[in-house]
N, C-alpha and C positions, 0 to 999 in steps of 0.2 A: 768229945762228948757228943752224943747224938741228939739233934734237934728234930723234933717232930712237929710239923705244921698241921694243925687240926682244922684250918679254915678250908672252906670249900673252894673248888676251882673257880667258880663265878666271882666269889669275893676277891680272890687273888687277881683276876683279870680286871675287875673294877678298880682296885687300888693301883694297879699299874697304869691304867688310863688316867686316873686322878693325878698322877705325878706329871702328866703332860699339860694339864689345864693352865698352869701359869705361863708356860711358853706360848700356848695358843692365844691366851688373853693379851700377852705382850705383843705378839705378832699382829693380832687384830687391831690393837691400839695404835701400833706404828703405821699400819696400812690406812687406818682411819685418819690419822694425823696427816699422812701424805696426801690423801684424797682431799681433806679439808684445806691443806696448804695450796694444793694445785687448783682447787676451786676458787680460793681467794685470789690467786694470781690471775686466773682466767677472768674472774669478775672484774678485777682492777683493769686488766687490759681492755676488756669489753667496754667498761665505763669510760676509759680514756679515749677509745676510738669513737664512742658515741658523742663524747664532748667535742672531739675534733670535728666530727661530721656536723654537729650542730653549729660550731663556729664557722665551718666552711659554708654551711647553708646561709648563715647570717651575712657572711661576706659576699656570697653570690647574690643575695637579695639586694644588698647595698649597691653592688656593682651594676645590677640590672636597673635599679632606680636611677643611678647616674647615667647609664646608657640611654634610658628613656628620656632623661632631661637633655642629653646631647642630641638625641634624635629630633627633638623639637627644633633645636638650632640648625641641625642639618636640613630639616624640611624648610625652615625659613631661608637658609642659604640657597636651596634649590629654587625656591620661589623668587628670590632676589636675582639669581642667574637667569631665570626665565624672563623676568621683567627687563633685565639688562639686555638680553638678546632681542626682545621686542623693541626696546628703545634704540638699540644700534641699527636694527633693520629700518626703523622709522627715519633715523638720521641719514642712513645710506640712501633712502629713497626721496629725501627732500631736496629742494633746489634753493640755494642761497641767492635770492634775487639781487640783493645789494652787491654781492661779489660778482655776479654776472654783469651788472651794469658797470661796475668799476673796471672789470677786465675789458669790456667793449670800449670804454673811453680810452684805455691805455694803448690799444692796438690801432686806433684810427690814424690814418695819415694826417700830417700837419695841415694839409689844404682841405680837409674834409671836416665838417661839423654836422652834428645831428640836430634836427629840429623836432624829433619825436622818437620816443622809445617806449614801447609797451611790452611787458614781460608777463606771461601767464603760463601756468603749468599745462592748461588745456590747449591754449592757442599758440604757445611757443613765444618767440621773439618777433616783434614787428618794428622795423626801423624806417625812419624817414630822415634824409640828410641832403645837404647841398655841398657843391664843390665849384669853385670858380671856373669859368670858361671865357677867357679873354679873347676878343676878336683878333688881337695880334698874334695869338697862338694858333697852333693847328687845331682843327675841329675835334680831334680825338683826345686832346689832353685831359679834359674833364672826365671823359668816359674811362680813360686809363686810371684816373684816381678812383673812380667807382669800382673798377675791376680790382684794384689793389685793396680796396676796402673789403670786398667780398672774400678775397683770398685770406686777408688777415683775420676776418671773422670766422672763417671756416677752420682756421688753425686753433681756435680756442677749444679747450676740452669740454666746456659746458655747452657748446653749440654744435649742431650737425645739420646737414642738408640745407646749407645757406643758398637761397635763390633770390635773384633780382626780379622783382615784379613790375617795376616801371622805371624809366629814366627818360628825361626830356629836358631840352634847353628852355630856360626861363630868364626873364629880365629882373635883375635885382637893383633897386635904386637907392639902397642905403649906404653905399660906399662912396668914399671920396677918392677921386683919381688925380694923380699928380701929373701936371703938364709942364713941359720945359719952359714955355714962354709965359704963360698966364698964371703959374703957381698951382695951388690946389683948388680944384673945382669939384662940384658934385655932378656925377654923371652916372647913368645906368650902366650896369655891368651884366654881362651874360654869365649865367650859372647853369649847372646841371643839377636838377632836382631828381632824386632817385628814392626808391623804396625797396626794401628787401624783407624777407621772412626767413625764419630758421626754427628748427626744432630745439628744444632744451633737453639736456641730459641731466639725469640725477647724479648725486655725488658718487654712487657706486658705479654707474655707467661711465662717468667721466674718468674715474680712476682706471677702469679696464679698457677704455677707448672704444666701447661699443656705441652704436648710434641709436639706441633705443630711446623713444620719447617718453617723458613722464606722463603717466595716465592721469586723467582728471578724476578727482574724488567727489563725493557728494558735498563735502565742505572744503573746496580747494583753498590752499594757502597761497592764493595768487597775489602778485604784487604788480604795480604799474608805476613806472618812473618816466619822467619826461625831461629832456634837456634841450637847451638851445645854444 
């Protein structure tokens, strides 16, 4: 049977294109869905990253605050170390007068005693002492004791440049002399009176063995002791 299509060619072309519309719409809908899904994923990832960055920023701010707080303690520690350094320097440059006087008394020979002892950071050490000089002994016995005293003083780490300033025979009437026949009687005894001077070393100079003398300050912590 012969079929004759009386429709125009334009109508036939339009109907053929109309049959593709559902496929085009489906493809467009699928692409749009894919785009929306991809956009949602990207938005979620971006939001998560932004939240992580915000959290990191908050943590960094907290750590910075803690670091600033520790910085105050560090500054205080540095100030404390500076004060400790100043205090140690002051202690190293001081002179313990009591220790110096005690050390001097320990090194004196048995036959020597001090009648005066003055200690000063500016003037150093000034000593006056006596030692017996019996007429029955040789004339240089008392002076040998004086020399031994100077040697012993010069070996002290707190003293340096020990010099004898004077030494002379004197008569001392305060002793009791034992005689074989008449017993104990009071009689004058010859003694050697001497004086000596010395420079004082600071604690730091004494530890290193240098002979530097402590310099006098505007308010010197000078001490003076006397013994008999």
